[in-house]
C-alpha positions, 0 to 999 in steps of 0.5 A, a space after each residue: 500500500 502506497 503512502 499519502 503524500 502529494 507525489 504519491 497522489 499524483 502518481 496513482 491518479 496518472 496510473 488509474 487514468 492510463 489503465 482506464 482510458 488507454 484506448 480512448 488515449 490511443 485513438 486520440 493520438 491517431 486522430 491528432 496524427 491524421 489531422 497533423 500530418 495527413 493520413 499518410 502518417 497513419 502508416 508509420 510503425 508507431 500509428 500501426 501499433 496504436 491502431 493494433 492495440 485499440 482494435 485489440 483492446 476493443 475486441 477484448 472489451 466486446 468479447 470478454 470483459 463486458 460479457 464476463 461482467 454480466 454475472 455482476 447483475 446475478 443475485 447472491 446465493 446465500 447460505 442457508 438461513 439461520 434458525 430464530 434462536 440462532 439469529 437471536 443469539 448472533 444479534 445479541 452477541 453482535 450488539 453486546 460488542 457495539 461500543 458506539 451504537 449511533 456511529 454503527 447505525 449511521 455508518 451502515 447508512 452511509 453517514 446519513 442524517 439520523 433524522 432520515 434513519 427511521 424504523 423501517 430503514 432499520 428494519 430493512 437493514 436487519 432483513 439483510 444483515 441476519 435474514 439475508 433478504 429483501 424486505 416483504 413476506 415476513 411472517 407474523 413471527 418474523 415481525 415480532 422478532 424484527 420488532 424485538 431487535 429494533 426495540 434493542 437497537 433503540 435501547 442502545 441509542 437511547 431514543 426511539 426511532 421515528 416511524 416510517 421510512 427516511 431517505 437513508 440508504 443502507 449498505 446491504 453488500 450482498 443485495 446492492 448493485 455491484 459497482 466496478 470500473 473499466 480495466 483495459 488489456 494493457 492492465 491484465 498484460 501487466 498482471 501476466 508479467 507480474 505473475 511470471 515474475 512472482 513464478 520466477 522468484 518462488 521457483 528460485 526460493 525453492 517452492 514447487 508449483 502445483 497448477 490447475 489442470 491444463 483444461 482450465 487454462 482458458 478459464 482465467 484471464 490473463 491465461 497462465 502460460 506456466 500452467 502448460 509447462 509444469 510437472 506437477 498438478 494440484 490434487 484440488 480441482 480448482 486451487 493452485 498452490 506453491 509448496 516448499 517441502 517440509 523437512 524439519 523434524 522438529 517443527 510444524 509446516 505453514 499453510 498460508 492464505 493471501 489477501 486481495 492483490 496480485 496473487 502472491 507477488 506481495 508475499 514473495 520476500 515474506 515467504 522466502 524470509 520465513 525459512 532464511 533463518 530457520 533450523 535448516 542451517 543447523 541441519 534440522 531441515 526447513 519449515 514446509 510452506 503451502 501458499 494457496 492461490 486464490 485467483 478470484 481475489 487476484 485481479 483477474 477475470 475468472 470463475 466464481 470463488 469456491 463456496 465454503 463446503 467446496 473450499 474446506 474439501 479441497 483444502 483438506 485434499 491438498 493437506 492429505 496429499 502432502 501428509 500434513 496432519 498438523 500445521 500453523 495457519 497464517 492468513 493476511 487480510 481477506 485470507 482471514 475469512 478463509 482462515 475462519 472457515 477452517 477454524 470452524 471445520 470439524 475436519 480441519 480445526 483440530 489439525 490447526 495447532 496455531 494461528 497467525 492473523 496479519 491484518 485480519 478483517 473478520 474480527 468484529 466484522 459485524 461493525 461497519 468499518 470494513 464494508 464501508 472502507 472497502 466498498 463505499 468510501 469515496 477516495 480522498 488520499 492516495 492510499 485510498 485511490 489505490 484501494 478503490 480502483 485497483 481492489 474495490 473496483 477490480 471486477 473479480 474482487 467486486 463480484 467475490 465481495 458483492 456476491 459471495 462474501 457473507 459476513 455471518 459465515 466470516 466473522 470470528 470471535 476471539 474464543 474461536 481463535 484460541 479454541 476453548 477446551 471441550 467440556 471445560 467449565 470455561 467453555 459456557 459463554 453467555 449471549 453477549 459475553 465478550 469472549 473466553 473467560 480468563 480461566 479458560 484453557 486455550 487450545 492453540 496459540 494465537 497471534 493477531 498482527 495489526 497496523 496503527 494506520 490501517 485504512 480498512 480496519 478500525 485496529 484500535 477497536 479490534 485491539 481493545 476487543 481482544 484485550 478486554 477481560 470479558 467484563 466489558 471494554 471502553 473505547 474512546 469517542 473518536 472514530 475510524 483508524 488513525 493514530 492510537 496515541 492521539 486517542 489516549 490509549 496505551 498498549 501496555 495499559 490492558 495487556 502485559 508484555 509477553 516473555 519474548 518481548 515481541 508482543 502483548 499477551 492478552 487475558 485470553 492468551 492471544 498475542 497482540 503485535 501492534 505495528 506503529 505507523 503502518 497501513 494495511 499490508 505495509 508490514 510486508 514492505 520492510 525486512 525488518 517488520 518481516 523479521 518480526 512476523 517470521 520470528 513469531 511464526 517460526 516460534 509457533 512451528 516449534 511444538 
């Protein structure tokens, strides 16, 4: 993620303009040449190249880009609905973890004036958030349930909502129209080049590529020509991945799930560095790494992302193929949603010995920050423009989030991270409890890595939730990201520093690593910060 300086702002705006309007620029240049030098100028090699590109990009738009994006108009296929009891438990748990009800409601309604957020508006929002549907045709029982939820919200707000419907428009991610911005063929050519560069770097660092079947080569735009020349193919039908063999006899291997971006490109130095200082140099072998490629969020035109049962089944197939019975799960950003699925899987959860979440988006996912900042916030600064155009408005990413990202499936609570021992007295968690009791015995080690200036996640809020002791938690009145020190919060006030000095150990046994001054994903930019991450992961790999 770039910074917020004026030169970076100019740079990113120019990049966006060129990616979006390359073909009109080519046509304008051709028209200028023809006007200035006559039609004979169009026989120049430069003019021929401009004309060829313009024709190629037009054909690509007509035959590939726009037909592919017709799926954006399809309705989401929501998971099976929760029962009334399950909805009630989830609702009360979520609202027990809403520090500021007024801000919560306003942000879910895109900052609308409170007078325009009325009872029917909130009713429509609840229908999406907890029932997964549009308003209309509710039964008498569901109407009573909705009234109960609205009454609870009014108590938190400290006032009655006005009857009727106001002008406020709510954010209903999987029901709203999916918005994207055009990308020329030049952009996908650049993605292809970066993809191939990542391929070479990973291969150089000892990783083996396991490709999808050659029959699927045309299902991904731009095509991955390296799939035609690999000697290894994935045991999974849909997931390609990179694997560095596990040879360490005294350590656990690592499964890595990346976030939204150009595949694994951002993570190559991190993955290579993870083993650079491991026990391999002492003759104990190297830590094995499997890095899954999630092409639907990798700036490509591809098929739909895997549904949760299919993803879990195919991940299990890959792990079984390599004989990994126990491993450390590491995820970044969007990968935390897939990590949540694995933590709830009966087949996979017990195989996860430790978890490291880097810039997670799924903790306190019921709060509006992630959905608003990623999909609705209008950009102002350079980093926001980068996020908006190259991630939020990417057709593949927008489709994945707008039609396949279901917050109830992806949200994770801190007791699910550490895993409360089954049958223990600490396992009983009442409705609205903050999480595991202080006396609970965790089943796994967990580290959560947060960036101070994260432009997607309110990391201060997440840190305070993780550091709460179950008896309630208080947050400053300021909102959204920003400088933690300016909000009067000190990392050491509610958490004791752990004995390694690399993080803060919460009362629930979660190691919290706070990266001062960094934005989302910037932890991978410098060797010093990567060393801090790798040190924690290598420690967790040691049983």
